[in-house]
N, C-alpha and C positions, 0 to 999 in steps of 0.2 A: 581608612582602607585604601591601598594602592589599588589601581584598576588595571587588571591584566588587557593587553593591545594585541589583537593577531586576528588573521585574516584568513575568513572562513573555506574561502576555495582553496587557497595552499594548505590549511590542515586535511580536506577533503583529498588533496593533491597525495597528502603523505599516508594516509590510512587508506586508499584504494586505489592509489596509482592513475586517477584521471581526477581534472579539474570541469565539473562541470559547466557544459555550456551557456554563457549568458541568455536571459538575463535571471539565471538561477539563483542566484543569491547577491544581486544588485537591489540598490534600496531607489528604485525609479521613481519618479516622481509622476506616477500616473494614477487614475484612478482605479481602485479596487474593482473588477470586474469578474462575472462570473459566467458560469458555463451553461449551457443550454439546458442541461438537467439541475443550474442551481447552487451547483459547487464552488466556491471562490477561487479565482485563479491566482488569489494572492493571500499571504499569511502573514503574520505578523510576531516577532520573537518576543520573549521579557522583556528586553528595550527597546520595542516599538520599531524593530528594523524590517521592511518587508523583505519577504520571500517567495517563489513563485513555486504552485504547485501543492499546496497545503496537503499535507493528509491526514485523516481522524481516523482510529482505528480502535474500535470499542468503545468509543467516548475520548480515546485518549489523542492528544494531538501530537503527531511526531516531530520532532524537530529537527528540520533542514534536511529532508528527506528529497532521496532522487531514486524514480520508481522506474526498472522497465518491466517489460511486460512478453510472457510467452508464451505463445501456444501454439500447438500440433493436433496435424488430423491423422487419422486412424484410417488408410487405405490399403486395400488388398490388391495385389498385382496377380493378375491368371495370365499366365505365358500364351499368345495364339500358336498354333499350330502353322507351320510353313508359311509364319508373315512375323514378319519383323516387330518388337513392341509387344506390350499387353496390353489387355485390359485392367482399368484402374478401377475399381469400385471404392467409392467414400463410404467409410462405416459411420463414420463421426469426428466431430470435433471434440477434440480433449480439455480436459479442464485448463482454465486460465493460472499460467503460474507469473506467480509476481515476487519480484526482487526489491528489495529496499534497503537502500545505506543511506546513512545519516550520521549528524552529529548531534550527541547531547550536551548543550553547554549550559551550566550551572552559571546564577546570579552573581554568585560569591565565585572567591579564588578557590572555596575548598570543591572536592570531589564531588559529584551530583548525584549523590547516597540516594536520595528519594525519587528523583528524576529514574532512577536506574530499578530500583524497586519498583516503581510504579510500571515498568515496563516488563520487569520478570515477571509480576502479579498477571499481568495483560496475557503474557503469553502459558501461562499454567494453567489459563482457564480451558476446561475441557469441553469446549464448545465453540461454533461458529462466530465469529463476532462482525459488526456490520464496518463497514469500509465507506468512507466519503472521500473521493479523489477526482476532479476534473477528467485524469487521465481513465481510470481506472472505470469509472461513470460509462464511459465511452461502450467499453466491452461487456460489463456485467450487470450493469440496470436495463431490467425487461419492464414492459409495462404491466404484466402481471404481478410483479411485486411490489406496486405502488400500495396495497392494502395490508402490505407484512406489518405485525405488532412490531420488528423488535426494527425500531428505527434509529437513527445515529443522529448528530445534530455538527453541522459545520463550523467553522471558528467562531461565526459569528453569534452563535445558540439557536439557529435557525436550521430547520429539517432542510434537506436539499428535496424541494419538491415531494417531500413523502414518499422518496423513492429512494431507497439504498438497498446495498447487495450484500452477502455473506460471506466471510473468506476463512478459513483455517490456517493460524500460524504453525505452520510444519517447522521452522527452526528459527533461533535464535541467537546469534554470534556477537559477543561484546569482543570487537578488536582492541588488540595492544597497542596502547598511544606510544609514539617515539618520543625522545629525549625532547624533542622541540616543542610538544604538545605543553600548551597550559594543564594546570591538576585539575580543571573544572569543566573538561572536556572528554567526553567518553564517544569515541565512535561506535557506531552498532550496525548490524546488517539482520534482517529478517528478510524469512522465504514465508510467501503465503500462498496458497492455492484456492481457485473458488470453490466453492461451495452453492450447489445448483438445488434445492428442494426438488423434491417432487411427493406425490400422494399415490398410494398402493391401493387399486381399485376391486374392493370383494365383488365378486360372486354373488348371485343369492344361493344359498346353503341348501344341500340338496341330499335326499338318503336314497340307499340304493335296495333299500327295503322295499 
């Protein structure tokens, strides 16, 4: 069976219009490091090649992910009478919006149908899913989530210090590959929204009689 040779950064450039900064997809001769929250900084693809910033989503390891995080504040501006400017009242911090772009690379020259199906099944879950990633951990993990029942595992099969947070997958896009793409490569893009649980506290029932 002939082996197909290609450059991951070049394919990423063709699919998404930019090439990730080093050392995103470089085979670095460094020890695998973990973040303060226990998530690994480096993952490995099916052929044992090391890549930076792995993501495990709902128990599924995403291939060659590049993660962007966006967050906004809800602010109310109140104009000042006879003065310049306004009084700014911070109402709340909105949910974290997470964008993940990546490449599914099959281990054979054939189209990676099984891997794409697994991604589709993950998207179709009508519930929030656990995410484990050094970058998202910084924004999502809180100490009061340590006892959460729905735990995820990192690439080494261990829990990230028993602290994971939840996201909702809002959009999945399978990018059309160009002519220079190998048939076993499928670019993908996902949009996620952080899901912060809360409990409703009910008061003591009373009667007007």
